[in-house]
C-alpha positions as CSV (number, residue, x, y, z in Angstrom):
1,M,112.0,97.9,122.8
2,K,111.2,95.0,124.8
3,T,108.2,94.3,126.8
4,A,106.0,91.8,128.6
5,I,102.5,91.5,127.8
6,S,100.1,88.8,128.5
7,I,98.1,87.1,125.8
8,P,95.5,84.4,125.5
9,D,97.1,80.7,125.0
10,D,95.3,80.2,121.6
11,V,96.3,83.7,120.4
12,F,100.0,82.7,121.5
13,A,99.7,79.4,119.8
14,G,98.3,80.8,116.5
15,A,101.2,83.8,116.5
16,E,103.5,80.4,117.3
17,R,102.1,78.8,114.1
18,L,102.3,81.9,111.9
19,A,106.0,82.5,112.6
20,H,106.6,79.3,112.0
21,R,105.1,78.7,108.8
22,T,106.2,82.2,107.6
23,K,109.7,81.6,108.7
24,R,109.4,85.0,110.8
25,S,110.4,85.9,114.6
26,R,107.8,85.9,117.1
27,S,108.5,89.8,117.2
28,D,108.0,90.4,113.9
29,I,104.6,88.8,114.0
30,Y,103.6,90.9,117.0
31,S,105.2,94.1,115.6
32,A,103.4,93.4,112.4
33,A,99.9,92.8,114.1
34,V,100.4,95.6,116.3
35,R,101.2,98.1,113.4
36,E,98.3,96.9,111.4
37,Y,95.9,97.6,114.6
38,V,97.5,101.1,115.1
39,A,96.9,102.1,111.4
40,R,93.0,100.8,111.1
41,H,92.4,102.8,114.4
42,S,94.2,106.0,113.7
43,G,91.7,107.3,111.6
44,D,90.8,110.0,113.8
45,A,94.6,111.2,113.3
46,V,93.9,111.7,109.7
47,T,90.7,113.3,110.2
48,E,92.1,115.8,112.4
49,A,95.3,116.4,110.2
50,M,92.8,117.2,107.3
51,N,90.2,119.4,109.4
52,S,93.7,121.5,110.1
53,A,94.8,121.8,106.9
54,L,91.4,122.8,105.2
55,E,91.4,125.5,108.5
56,R,94.8,126.6,107.6
57,V,93.8,127.1,103.8
58,G,90.3,128.2,104.1
59,V,87.2,126.5,102.7
60,D,84.5,128.5,100.5
61,D,81.0,128.0,100.9
62,A,80.7,125.9,97.5
63,A,83.0,123.4,98.7
64,D,81.6,123.2,102.5
65,A,78.1,122.1,100.8
66,F,79.9,119.7,98.2
67,V,82.0,118.1,101.3
68,S,78.6,118.0,103.2
69,V,76.8,116.0,100.4
70,A,79.7,113.9,99.4
71,A,80.3,113.0,103.3
72,R,76.5,112.3,104.1
73,S,76.7,109.8,100.5
74,T,79.8,108.2,101.9
75,L,78.3,107.5,105.3
76,E,75.1,105.9,103.6
77,R,77.4,103.7,101.9
78,V,79.5,102.3,104.9
79,E,78.5,99.7,107.1
80,W,79.2,100.4,110.7
């Protein structure tokens, strides 16, 4: 698919240098960048899928307690 976008001159120049240095097309560079950005920001989709799966299979109280403790422990280690 073709599209037209506006980007700052410095971003364009950096992408041009990268494309030249890596012998890749400009389209390939931009596609890879957008693909990576989408992957990094689609955590909500993963969470929603996991929640949906857990609802379908059911979760007992012991598992809920474990998940709750594990989630708190994980959040304490993550730097936002």
